[in-house]
C-alpha positions in Angstrom: -91.0 -73.8 35.3 -87.4 -74.8 35.5 -84.9 -72.6 37.3 -82.1 -70.8 35.4 -78.6 -72.1 35.9 -76.5 -70.0 38.2 -74.6 -67.1 36.5 -71.0 -68.0 36.1 -68.6 -66.0 38.2 -66.3 -63.6 36.2 -62.8 -64.8 35.5 -60.3 -63.5 38.0 -57.1 -63.7 35.9 -56.2 -60.6 33.9 -55.7 -62.5 30.7 -59.1 -64.1 31.2 -60.6 -60.7 31.7 -59.0 -59.3 28.6 -60.1 -62.3 26.6 -63.6 -62.0 27.8 -63.7 -58.2 27.1 -62.4 -58.7 23.6 -64.9 -61.4 23.0 -67.7 -59.0 24.2 -66.3 -55.8 22.3 -65.4 -57.6 19.1 -62.2 -57.5 17.1 -63.7 -55.3 14.3 -64.7 -52.6 16.7 -61.2 -52.6 18.3 -59.4 -52.1 15.0 -61.8 -49.4 14.0 -61.2 -47.5 17.3 -57.5 -47.8 16.9 -57.6 -46.4 13.4 -59.7 -43.5 14.6 -57.4 -42.7 17.4 -54.4 -42.8 15.1 -56.1 -40.4 12.6 -56.9 -38.0 15.5 -53.3 -38.0 16.7 -51.8 -37.5 13.2 -54.2 -34.6 12.6 -53.3 -32.9 15.8 -49.6 -33.2 15.1 -50.1 -31.7 11.6 -52.0 -28.7 13.1 -49.3 -27.9 15.7 -46.2 -28.6 13.5 -43.6 -25.7 13.1 -43.9 -23.7 9.9 -41.3 -24.4 7.2 -38.5 -21.8 7.0 -38.7 -19.2 4.2 -36.9 -20.0 1.0 -34.6 -16.9 1.4 -33.2 -18.3 4.7 -31.7 -21.3 2.9 -29.8 -19.2 0.3 -26.1 -18.6 0.9 -25.0 -15.2 2.1 -22.8 -13.2 -0.2 -19.5 -12.1 1.3 -17.1 -9.5 0.2 -13.8 -7.9 1.3 -14.1 -6.0 4.6 -13.7 -2.3 4.3 -10.8 -0.8 6.2 -10.2 2.7 7.4 -8.0 4.8 5.1 -4.3 5.3 6.0 -3.8 9.0 6.6 -0.3 8.7 5.2 -1.7 7.4 1.8 -4.2 10.2 1.2 -3.8 11.7 -2.3 -2.5 15.3 -2.7 -4.9 18.2 -2.7 -6.2 18.5 -6.3 -4.9 21.4 -8.3 -7.5 23.5 -10.1 -7.3 24.1 -13.9 -6.5 27.8 -13.5 -5.2 28.6 -10.0 -4.7 32.2 -11.0 -8.5 32.7 -11.2 -9.0 31.3 -7.7 -6.2 33.6 -6.3 -4.2 30.5 -5.0 -0.6 29.5 -5.7 0.7 26.1 -6.9 4.0 24.9 -5.4 6.1 21.7 -5.8 7.1 20.2 -2.5 10.0 17.8 -2.9 12.7 16.1 -0.8 12.4 14.7 2.7 8.6 15.0 3.1 6.0 12.2 3.5 4.0 12.9 0.3 6.1 14.9 -2.3 4.0 16.4 -5.0 2.3 19.5 -6.5 -0.1 21.3 -4.1 -2.4 24.3 -4.3 -2.3 26.7 -1.3 -3.6 30.0 -0.1 -1.5 32.9 -1.5 -0.7 34.0 2.1 0.7 30.6 3.0 4.3 30.1 4.0 6.9 27.4 3.4 5.9 25.6 6.7 2.3 25.3 5.3 3.6 23.7 2.1 5.6 21.2 4.1 2.6 20.4 6.3 0.2 19.8 3.5 2.8 17.4 2.0 2.4 15.2 5.1 5.2 16.9 7.2 8.9 16.2 7.2 10.1 12.7 7.0 12.7 11.2 9.4 16.1 12.9 9.0 14.8 16.0 7.4 16.9 19.1 7.9 14.4 22.0 8.5 17.1 24.2 9.8 18.3 24.7 6.2 15.0 26.3 5.2 13.3 29.6 5.9 10.0 28.2 7.1 8.5 31.7 7.3 9.2 32.5 3.7 6.1 33.5 1.7 5.2 31.2 -1.2 5.0 32.2 -4.8 3.2 30.5 -7.7 5.4 27.9 -9.3 7.8 27.8 -6.4 9.7 24.6 -5.6 10.1 23.8 -1.9 12.9 21.3 -1.3 13.4 19.7 2.1 16.9 18.2 2.4 18.1 15.6 4.8 20.9 16.4 7.2 24.1 16.9 5.2 22.4 16.8 1.8 22.7 19.4 -1.0 19.7 20.1 -3.2 20.7 18.9 -6.7 18.7 21.7 -8.2 20.8 24.2 -6.2 24.1 23.1 -7.8 25.3 25.8 -10.2 24.8 25.1 -13.9 27.6 23.1 -15.5 28.7 21.3 -12.3 27.6 17.7 -12.3 25.7 16.5 -9.3 28.0 14.8 -6.8 31.0 16.9 -7.7 32.1 19.7 -5.4 30.6 23.1 -6.1 32.5 24.9 -3.2 34.9 27.7 -3.8 38.7 27.0 -4.2 39.6 28.3 -0.7 37.9 28.7 2.7 35.3 31.4 2.8 36.0 34.2 5.3 33.1 34.5 7.7 33.8 38.2 8.4 34.4 39.3 4.8 32.2 37.1 2.5 28.8 38.3 1.2 25.6 36.3 0.9 26.5 35.2 -2.7 29.8 33.6 -1.5 28.1 31.9 1.5 25.5 30.5 -1.0 28.2 28.5 -2.7 28.9 26.4 0.4 27.2 23.0 0.4 24.0 22.9 2.3 23.8 26.7 2.6 21.0 28.1 0.6 20.0 31.8 0.0 18.0 31.9 3.3 20.9 30.6 5.4 23.4 32.8 3.6 21.3 35.8 4.3 21.0 34.7 8.0 24.8 34.5 8.3 25.3 38.1 7.0 22.4 39.3 9.1 23.8 37.8 12.3 27.2 39.3 11.5 25.7 42.7 11.1 23.7 42.5 14.3 26.3 40.8 16.6 29.6 41.8 15.1 32.3 39.7 13.5 32.6 36.0 14.2 35.4 35.2 16.7 35.6 31.6 15.6 34.0 29.1 13.2 32.1 27.7 16.2 30.2 31.0 16.4 28.2 29.8 13.3 26.1 27.8 15.7 24.4 30.9 16.8 23.0 31.5 13.2 19.4 30.2 12.7 19.4 27.4 10.2 22.9 26.0 11.2 22.8 23.1 13.5 25.7 20.9 14.8 25.6 18.6 11.8 25.8 21.5 9.3 28.5 23.2 11.3 30.7 20.1 11.2 30.2 19.9 7.4 31.3 23.6 7.0 34.1 23.6 9.5 36.9 23.0 7.0 35.3 25.2 4.3 35.2 28.5 6.3 37.6 30.6 8.3 37.7 33.8 10.3 
């Protein structure tokens, strides 16, 4: 019996080893294994993929104008009921130098100062000294707030055009005139005329025109306007 030839030694170079392994494993098996690994990798990636976003998230958001806080100075007047007499309230017209002139409904015990307050308060330049702020209100009353040096057009006597002088022909004697005569002076209404007579009755005759400054409702501006129209 003949002896077998000696087993060849394995190749030592890497390329020779790869070539020998490929020859032993077979090219078909190698391709099949590669395809199997690729299928496994693709399946794993599909299982762990992130979920698609919901359809609603891709829709545009509707936008509108931003809502702002209301301006207190633009608030509408207090509504007037259909029949204020049934509710026991009074309706007055606040006009002149106030923030929100208009018609307002108030409690029957309210005074002139409450009517001015509900109309937003006096505007810059208002002459509150020409008003009796403590006067009770009556239904249908008109509360007019003048500016300094202004004469209420509605207070001008009938037949005298607005803008023309409605003062008496000569100076009014502070110590002899009555309330009706004082009421003819520009910027002096019934309340201020009564205050002049009341002050004269309490404190005695006026010594000079400058003494008018002590009468409630007559300030420096009004005193200067009356200085040439009155005498003692």
